[in-house]
C-alpha positions in Angstrom: -28.4 2.4 9.0 -28.9 3.0 5.3 -31.6 1.0 3.7 -30.4 -0.2 0.3 -32.6 -3.2 -0.5 -36.0 -3.3 -2.0 -36.7 -6.4 0.1 -36.3 -4.5 3.4 -39.5 -4.8 5.4 -39.8 -1.1 5.9 -39.7 -0.6 2.1 -42.4 -3.2 1.6 -44.5 -1.5 4.3 -44.5 2.0 2.9 -45.0 0.7 -0.6 -48.2 -1.1 0.6 -49.4 2.0 2.4 -49.1 3.9 -1.0 -50.8 1.2 -3.1 -53.3 -0.5 -0.9 -56.1 1.8 0.3 -57.6 -0.9 2.6 -54.3 -1.5 4.3 -53.7 2.2 4.8 -57.2 2.7 6.3 -56.7 -0.3 8.6 -53.3 1.0 9.7 -54.8 4.5 10.6 -51.8 6.1 9.0 -51.1 7.9 5.8 -48.1 8.9 3.6 -46.9 12.5 2.9 -44.3 13.1 0.2 -42.4 16.4 -0.3 -40.9 19.1 1.9 -43.8 21.6 1.7 -46.4 18.9 2.4 -44.5 17.5 5.4 -43.9 21.0 6.8 -47.7 21.7 6.6 -48.5 18.4 8.2 -46.3 19.3 11.2 -47.5 22.9 11.3 -51.0 21.7 11.8 -50.0 19.2 14.5 -50.4 15.9 12.7 -48.5 13.3 14.6 -45.5 11.9 12.7 -44.7 8.2 13.0 -41.6 8.0 10.9 -39.7 9.5 8.0 -37.9 8.0 5.0 -35.1 10.3 3.8 -32.7 10.2 0.9 -29.8 12.5 2.0 -28.5 12.8 -1.6 -31.7 14.7 -2.4 -32.9 16.1 0.9 -30.8 19.1 1.8 -32.4 20.3 5.0 -31.9 19.4 8.6 -33.4 16.0 9.4 -36.9 16.1 11.0 -37.3 15.2 14.6 -38.5 11.7 15.2 -37.8 8.3 13.8 -35.8 8.6 10.5 -34.9 5.8 8.0 -32.2 6.8 5.6 -32.6 5.2 2.1 -30.4 5.3 -1.0 -31.4 6.8 -4.3 -32.7 3.6 -5.9 -34.9 2.7 -2.9 -36.2 6.3 -2.7 -37.1 6.2 -6.4 -39.1 3.0 -5.7 -41.1 4.3 -2.8 -41.6 7.9 -4.2 -44.9 8.1 -6.1 -43.9 11.4 -7.8 -40.6 12.5 -9.3 -39.8 15.9 -7.7 -40.5 15.2 -4.1 -37.3 16.6 -2.5 -36.1 13.4 -0.8 -38.6 13.2 2.1 -41.5 10.9 2.8 -43.4 11.0 6.1 -45.9 8.7 7.7 -48.5 10.3 10.0 -51.4 9.2 12.1 -54.8 10.0 10.7 -57.2 12.3 12.6 -60.9 11.6 13.2 -63.3 14.4 12.3 -66.9 14.6 13.4 -69.3 17.0 11.6 -71.3 17.4 14.9 -68.2 19.0 16.5 -67.9 21.8 13.9 -69.2 25.1 15.2 -69.6 27.5 12.3 -69.3 31.3 12.6 -72.1 33.7 11.7 -70.6 34.3 8.3 -69.1 30.9 7.7 -68.8 29.6 4.1 -68.6 25.9 3.5 -68.3 23.9 0.4 -70.0 20.6 0.0 -69.1 18.1 -2.8 -71.3 15.1 -3.3 -70.0 11.8 -4.5 -66.6 13.0 -5.6 -64.6 10.1 -6.9 -61.3 11.5 -8.3 -58.6 12.1 -5.7 -57.0 14.8 -7.9 -60.3 16.7 -8.1 -60.7 16.5 -4.3 -57.2 17.7 -3.8 -57.7 20.7 -6.1 -60.9 21.6 -4.4 -59.2 21.5 -1.0 -56.5 23.8 -2.4 -59.1 26.4 -3.5 -61.0 26.2 -0.3 -57.9 26.8 1.8 -56.6 29.6 -0.5 -59.9 31.5 -0.4 -60.7 31.2 3.3 -63.6 28.6 3.1 -64.3 27.5 6.7 -64.9 23.8 6.0 -65.3 21.2 3.3 -67.8 18.4 3.6 -67.7 15.4 1.3 -71.2 14.0 1.3 -71.7 10.4 0.1 -68.0 10.5 -0.8 -66.2 7.8 -2.7 -62.6 8.7 -2.1 -60.4 9.0 1.0 -59.0 12.3 2.3 -55.7 10.6 3.0 -55.3 9.2 -0.5 -51.7 10.1 -1.6 -53.1 11.8 -4.7 -55.4 14.0 -2.6 -52.5 15.2 -0.5 -50.3 15.7 -3.6 -52.9 17.7 -5.6 -53.9 19.8 -2.5 -50.1 20.6 -1.9 -50.8 19.7 1.7 -53.8 22.2 2.0 -55.7 19.2 3.5 -53.9 19.7 6.8 -55.0 23.3 7.4 -58.7 22.7 6.5 -61.6 21.5 8.5 -62.8 18.5 6.5 -65.7 16.1 7.2 -67.3 13.1 5.6 -71.0 12.5 6.0 -74.0 11.0 4.4 -76.5 13.2 2.6 -79.2 13.2 5.4 -76.6 14.0 8.0 -75.2 16.9 5.9 -78.7 18.3 5.3 -79.6 18.1 9.0 -76.4 19.9 9.9 -77.1 22.7 7.5 -80.7 23.1 8.7 -79.8 23.0 12.4 -77.1 25.7 11.9 -79.4 27.8 9.7 -77.2 27.9 6.6 -78.3 29.5 3.4 -78.2 26.5 1.0 -77.1 27.1 -2.6 -77.4 24.1 -4.9 -75.9 23.9 -8.4 -78.8 22.3 -10.3 -79.4 23.8 -13.8 -83.0 24.9 -14.1 -85.1 28.0 -14.7 -84.9 29.0 -11.0 -81.1 29.3 -11.0 -79.6 32.7 -10.4 -76.1 34.0 -11.1 -73.5 33.3 -8.4 -72.6 37.0 -7.9 -76.3 37.8 -7.0 -76.1 35.5 -4.0 -75.2 36.9 -0.6 -72.2 35.1 0.8 -71.7 37.6 3.7 -74.1 35.4 5.7 -73.8 31.8 6.7 -73.7 29.9 3.4 -73.2 26.4 2.0 -72.7 25.8 -1.7 -73.2 22.2 -3.0 -71.6 20.6 -6.0 -72.3 17.2 -7.6 -70.2 14.9 -9.7 -69.0 16.1 -13.2 -70.9 13.4 -15.1 -74.3 13.7 -13.3 -74.3 16.7 -11.0 -76.2 16.7 -7.7 -78.4 13.8 -6.9 -82.2 13.9 -6.6 -81.8 14.1 -2.8 -80.8 17.8 -3.1 -83.7 18.8 -5.4 -85.7 21.5 -3.7 -83.3 21.6 -0.7 -81.7 25.0 -1.7 -81.6 27.9 -4.0 -80.2 27.0 -7.4 -77.1 28.9 -8.4 -75.0 29.1 -11.6 -71.8 30.6 -12.8 -72.4 33.0 -15.6 -70.4 32.1 -18.7 -70.0 33.9 -22.1 -68.9 30.9 -24.2 -70.9 28.1 -25.9 -69.9 25.5 -23.4 -72.5 24.9 -20.6 -70.3 23.4 -17.9 -66.9 23.6 -16.1 -64.6 21.2 -14.6 -65.7 20.5 -11.0 -62.6 21.9 -9.3 -62.7 25.0 -11.5 -66.3 25.7 -10.6 -65.5 25.3 -6.9 -62.5 27.6 -7.3 -64.6 30.4 -8.9 -67.3 30.0 -6.2 -64.7 30.2 -3.4 -63.2 33.3 -4.8 -66.6 35.0 -5.1 -67.3 34.2 -1.4 -64.0 35.8 -0.4 -64.6 38.8 -2.6 -67.9 39.5 -1.0 -66.4 39.4 2.4 -63.3 41.5 1.6 -64.5 44.6 3.6 -64.3 42.5 6.8 -60.9 40.9 6.0 -57.4 41.8 6.8 -55.3 43.3 3.9 -53.0 40.4 4.0 -55.6 38.3 2.1 -55.1 40.5 -0.9 -51.3 41.1 -0.7 -50.1 37.9 -2.5 -48.9 38.1 -6.1 -50.6 36.0 -8.7 -48.5 32.9 -9.1 -49.3 29.8 -11.1 -47.6 26.5 -10.3 -48.5 22.9 -10.2 
């Protein structure tokens, strides 16, 4: 049956999932829009609940599972971005426990404290996945991994990453228990350039918020590290700083990596 009315209960349901964070969390499901994003969710074994498809836009074979067909106007209403290729999926969330993460001897993890902007978190996830970071920990986080804007800005990279939320004391205890080299990003006279740090060993790099940096909790907990810059500005956008750091960790490990990590052309797209 083709859904053509905005008053359809399914249309109201998915609209509420997209706009009401509390309702989404209570429902233990989240929304994925776009072909690539849905393909990644299924590739990494997220359980699909149902799909909303506009056949005038979606040109591929219908996905397996429960499918609701909607007309163009209904799809335009429930789509939160313009060029999403006619497919919206609803998936069950996954629980993740930091205590279950077993890092490798040369694991690199990125920790962001207090990140608030979903777009920033999504961009950070995208860099972490692209450069082979083993896990992302959001410490004292203020945004939800399953926020639609996180999924959109990560281009679905969320699904292939090990991601965890924890409070600062739990994060620090995990790092100490697993004997990570801890690198903080606090600007002071002890800070050394990023490329002078050894990321071939078990390493964790911590970033704070753009407006205030890392909190006092992390003072004295690690070795201060900075990104060398040649201009007059003294700071970078948080997601850019994370991307540069992730690339440096990959570069230092290149001798132990397969050639495929370096075979991709440089492509820029949003």
